[in-house]
C-alpha positions as CSV (number, residue, x, y, z in Angstrom):
1,M,-172.3,-22.8,88.9
2,K,-172.4,-22.8,93.2
3,K,-169.6,-21.7,93.1
4,G,-170.6,-18.5,91.5
5,Q,-168.7,-18.9,88.1
6,H,-170.5,-17.2,84.9
7,L,-171.6,-20.0,82.4
8,Y,-169.2,-17.7,79.6
9,H,-166.6,-19.2,82.4
10,I,-166.9,-22.3,82.7
11,H,-168.3,-22.9,79.0
12,Q,-164.3,-21.9,77.8
13,T,-162.5,-23.2,80.2
14,N,-165.0,-26.9,80.1
15,V,-165.8,-29.3,77.3
16,L,-168.9,-29.6,77.7
17,G,-170.1,-30.7,74.0
18,V,-172.7,-27.5,73.4
19,S,-172.5,-24.3,72.1
20,L,-173.0,-21.3,75.0
21,S,-176.6,-20.7,74.2
22,T,-177.5,-24.0,73.6
23,L,-176.4,-23.6,77.1
24,Y,-177.9,-20.6,78.4
25,R,-181.2,-22.0,76.1
26,Y,-180.8,-25.4,78.7
27,L,-180.8,-22.7,81.4
28,N,-182.9,-21.1,81.2
29,K,-186.0,-24.0,80.7
30,G,-184.9,-25.6,84.1
31,Y,-183.2,-28.8,82.1
32,L,-180.0,-28.3,84.3
33,S,-179.4,-29.2,88.0
34,A,-178.6,-25.5,88.4
35,S,-181.5,-22.6,88.0
36,V,-181.5,-19.1,86.9
37,L,-181.1,-18.5,90.7
38,D,-177.9,-19.8,91.0
39,A,-176.5,-17.3,88.0
40,P,-174.0,-14.8,89.8
41,R,-176.5,-11.3,89.9
42,V,-179.4,-12.9,88.8
43,A,-182.1,-10.8,91.1
44,K,-179.7,-9.4,93.5
45,F,-179.6,-5.3,92.2
46,K,-181.4,-3.1,94.6
47,K,-182.3,0.9,94.1
48,R,-179.3,2.8,94.6
49,K,-179.6,5.2,97.3
50,S,-178.1,7.9,97.4
51,S,-176.1,10.0,99.9
52,P,-174.2,13.5,100.2
53,K,-170.7,13.6,99.6
54,K,-167.5,15.5,99.7
55,Y,-165.4,16.9,96.4
56,V,-163.0,17.6,95.0
57,P,-162.4,21.0,94.7
58,K,-162.4,22.8,91.6
59,K,-159.3,24.4,91.3
60,F,-158.0,21.1,91.9
61,R,-158.9,20.1,89.1
62,E,-157.4,22.9,86.3
63,G,-156.1,20.8,83.7
64,R,-157.3,18.2,84.7
65,T,-161.0,17.4,83.8
66,Y,-162.7,15.2,81.1
67,K,-162.4,17.5,78.3
68,D,-158.3,17.3,78.6
69,F,-157.6,13.7,78.9
70,K,-159.9,13.0,76.3
71,H,-157.6,15.9,74.6
72,L,-154.8,13.8,75.6
73,L,-156.0,10.6,74.6
74,E,-156.5,12.2,70.7
75,K,-153.8,13.7,70.1
76,D,-150.7,11.2,71.7
77,G,-152.9,7.7,70.8
78,I,-153.6,6.5,73.8
79,E,-155.9,3.9,73.9
80,N,-155.9,2.5,77.5
81,W,-155.4,3.9,80.6
82,V,-156.5,3.2,84.0
83,E,-159.6,4.1,86.6
84,M,-160.1,4.6,90.4
85,D,-162.1,4.8,92.4
86,T,-163.2,3.4,96.4
87,V,-166.3,0.6,96.3
88,I,-167.7,1.3,100.3
89,G,-168.2,-0.8,103.1
90,R,-169.9,-0.4,106.4
91,K,-170.8,3.4,106.1
92,G,-167.8,5.1,108.2
93,G,-165.8,2.3,108.0
94,K,-163.2,0.3,106.0
95,T,-163.2,0.9,102.6
96,V,-161.2,0.0,99.0
97,M,-159.5,2.0,96.2
98,T,-159.9,-0.5,92.7
99,I,-157.7,0.3,90.1
100,N,-158.4,-1.3,86.9
101,F,-156.4,-0.5,83.4
102,T,-158.9,-0.6,80.7
103,L,-155.8,-2.7,78.6
104,C,-157.4,-5.6,79.7
105,N,-159.9,-4.6,83.3
106,F,-157.2,-6.1,85.5
107,M,-158.1,-5.1,88.4
108,I,-156.8,-4.5,91.7
109,G,-157.8,-2.8,95.2
110,F,-156.5,-1.7,98.5
111,L,-157.8,-1.4,101.8
112,L,-158.2,1.5,103.3
113,D,-158.8,1.9,107.6
114,F,-160.8,5.5,106.1
115,N,-162.3,7.0,102.8
116,R,-159.8,9.7,103.3
117,S,-156.9,11.9,101.0
118,S,-154.1,10.5,103.1
119,E,-155.2,6.8,103.1
120,V,-155.0,7.1,99.5
121,A,-152.0,9.3,99.2
122,N,-150.5,6.3,101.7
123,V,-151.9,3.5,98.7
124,F,-149.3,5.2,96.0
125,D,-146.9,5.9,97.7
126,R,-146.6,2.0,99.9
127,L,-146.4,1.2,95.7
128,R,-144.0,3.3,94.6
129,D,-141.4,1.9,97.7
130,T,-142.5,-1.6,96.8
131,F,-142.3,-0.6,93.0
132,T,-138.4,1.0,93.3
133,E,-137.2,-2.0,96.1
134,N,-137.8,-4.4,93.3
135,S,-135.2,-2.4,90.8
136,L,-138.9,-1.1,89.2
137,N,-140.9,2.1,87.5
138,L,-144.9,2.3,88.8
139,K,-145.2,4.6,85.5
140,D,-144.4,2.0,83.3
141,L,-147.4,-0.1,83.8
142,K,-149.7,3.4,82.6
143,P,-149.5,6.1,83.8
144,I,-152.4,7.9,82.8
145,I,-155.3,7.6,85.6
146,L,-159.5,9.2,84.9
147,T,-160.9,8.4,88.9
148,D,-164.6,10.7,90.0
149,N,-164.6,14.0,91.9
150,G,-163.9,12.3,95.5
151,S,-162.6,13.8,98.3
152,E,-160.0,11.0,98.7
153,F,-158.8,11.5,95.3
154,S,-158.1,14.9,95.9
155,D,-154.0,15.1,96.9
156,V,-153.2,15.2,93.6
157,Q,-150.2,16.3,94.2
158,S,-149.4,13.1,96.1
159,I,-150.7,10.6,93.3
160,E,-148.8,12.8,90.8
161,N,-145.8,12.6,91.9
162,D,-144.3,15.8,90.0
163,G,-145.1,14.5,87.0
164,E,-145.0,10.4,87.5
165,I,-148.9,9.6,86.6
166,S,-151.6,12.5,85.3
167,L,-153.8,12.3,87.3
168,F,-157.8,13.3,85.9
169,F,-161.2,13.6,87.0
170,C,-164.6,12.9,85.3
171,D,-167.5,15.7,84.7
172,P,-169.5,15.8,87.9
173,M,-172.0,13.3,88.6
174,R,-170.9,10.9,85.4
175,S,-169.6,7.8,86.7
176,D,-170.2,6.3,82.7
177,Q,-167.2,8.0,81.6
178,K,-165.4,5.7,83.4
179,A,-167.6,2.9,82.4
180,R,-165.5,0.2,82.9
181,V,-164.2,0.6,86.5
182,E,-167.6,0.8,87.3
183,K,-168.9,-2.5,85.1
184,N,-165.6,-4.4,86.9
185,H,-166.7,-3.7,90.5
186,T,-170.0,-6.1,89.7
187,L,-167.3,-9.2,90.1
188,F,-166.0,-7.3,93.1
189,R,-170.1,-7.1,94.4
190,D,-170.4,-10.9,93.1
191,I,-168.6,-12.0,96.5
192,C,-169.5,-8.7,98.6
193,P,-172.2,-8.2,98.1
194,K,-173.2,-4.1,98.8
195,G,-174.1,-4.5,103.0
196,T,-171.0,-5.7,103.0
197,S,-168.3,-4.9,106.3
198,F,-164.5,-4.8,105.1
199,D,-163.6,-3.7,108.7
200,D,-163.2,-7.3,109.1
201,Y,-160.7,-7.9,106.4
202,S,-156.9,-6.8,105.8
203,Q,-155.2,-6.2,102.3
204,D,-154.7,-10.0,101.8
205,T,-158.6,-10.5,101.6
206,I,-158.4,-7.7,99.3
207,N,-155.4,-9.9,97.6
208,L,-157.4,-12.7,97.3
209,I,-160.4,-11.8,96.1
210,F,-159.4,-9.7,93.0
211,S,-156.8,-13.1,92.0
212,H,-160.0,-15.0,91.6
213,V,-161.6,-12.2,89.5
214,N,-158.5,-11.6,87.6
215,S,-158.9,-15.4,86.7
216,V,-162.7,-14.9,85.7
217,T,-162.1,-15.8,81.9
218,R,-163.8,-13.0,79.7
219,S,-165.6,-13.1,76.0
220,S,-164.4,-9.5,75.3
221,L,-160.2,-11.2,75.4
222,N,-161.7,-14.3,73.9
223,G,-161.4,-16.1,76.8
224,K,-158.5,-15.3,78.0
225,S,-158.7,-14.3,81.9
226,P,-157.6,-10.6,82.9
227,Y,-154.8,-12.5,84.8
228,E,-153.0,-13.8,81.8
229,I,-153.0,-10.7,79.2
230,F,-152.2,-8.5,82.6
231,E,-148.9,-11.2,82.8
232,F,-147.9,-11.4,79.3
233,T,-148.2,-7.6,78.6
234,Y,-146.5,-6.3,82.4
235,G,-144.2,-9.3,83.1
236,E,-145.1,-12.1,86.2
237,K,-142.9,-9.7,88.4
238,N,-145.2,-6.9,88.0
239,T,-148.0,-8.9,88.8
240,S,-147.3,-10.0,92.1
241,L,-145.8,-6.9,93.0
242,L,-149.5,-6.0,93.4
243,G,-150.1,-8.7,95.0
244,I,-152.5,-11.0,92.6
245,A,-151.5,-14.3,91.9
246,K,-152.9,-16.7,89.2
247,I,-156.1,-18.5,90.2
248,P,-156.8,-22.1,88.4
249,A,-159.9,-21.6,86.2
250,R,-161.1,-24.7,87.8
251,E,-160.8,-23.4,91.6
252,V,-162.1,-20.0,90.6
253,I,-165.0,-19.1,93.9
254,Q,-166.9,-16.2,92.4
255,S,-169.6,-16.1,95.5
256,P,-169.4,-15.3,99.0
257,M,-168.5,-18.6,99.3
258,L,-164.7,-17.6,98.6
259,L,-164.0,-16.0,102.4
260,K,-166.6,-18.2,104.3
261,K,-163.7,-21.1,102.1
262,H,-160.3,-19.5,102.7
263,V,-160.9,-16.4,105.0
264,N,-161.7,-16.9,108.2
265,I,-163.5,-14.1,108.7
266,N,-167.9,-13.8,109.9
267,K,-170.3,-13.0,107.9
C-alpha cells in the first residue's frame, strides 16, 4: 500500500488467506500497519475549478454527434470503442492526451507540448507511421473514437485520415458520456496528482506511468490487468508499439513514488 497499490490488486496478487471484504474490515479497524489514509484517493479530492475553454466548431460536429455515435453502435452491433481526452498539467504548460480502449480500459498517453489541435494531429501522424513501418494498420485496433468538444480535437480530417478512423463528439458539458476514460484518469492522478506539472516529463515518463496503470488488476476484468487482456486480444507487438510494458504485480507502484524512484524529475 505504501507504493500506492489498491487493496484489490494486492489481494489478487498475493496469498493472504482472507477475503477482500475481510481485508477492508481489518484496514478500517486499524488491525494493519497501513491505515485508511494509505489507501489511494482517500481524502484527496478537491473542489474542481472551472475555467473558460475553447470548443470544436459546430460545423465539425455535424454527423459526428453523440446521437450519431449511439446510432452507429446499435446499427452495427459494436460493443467496444475508444474514448479520448486530455489531462492538464501546469496551466499553459505541457498536457497529456489519453486514449482508453473500452474493451478492457487499457489506456495510453501522449505528451503534448501545447494543448492544440496541431499537437493532436502530430500524435496520430506518428502513430500511423510507426504502425506502417511495422507492417501493421492503426485502424485494426479500434477505428471508432469518442471524445469531448475540446478545441484540441478540432482537426477532424487529420484524425480520421479519409475514413480510417470515425471520430464522434460527446454532447456539450456531458463528460459522463465518456465515463470510462474519465474514471481511468483517477489511476493516472494517483501517480500525478492535480497541480503536477508535466513540463519536465518525456514521452518515456508517460509510457512508464501508463505501464504501471495498465498492470493494475481490476475486479471488472475478473482479476486480470488491462495489459493482459489487451495483449491477448491484439498481440504483444501492437502493445509494445504503443509504448506499454508489463509490470510484474509485486512491482506495481500506484503513487507519486513511481516518479521519484524511476525518473529524474524534481517534484
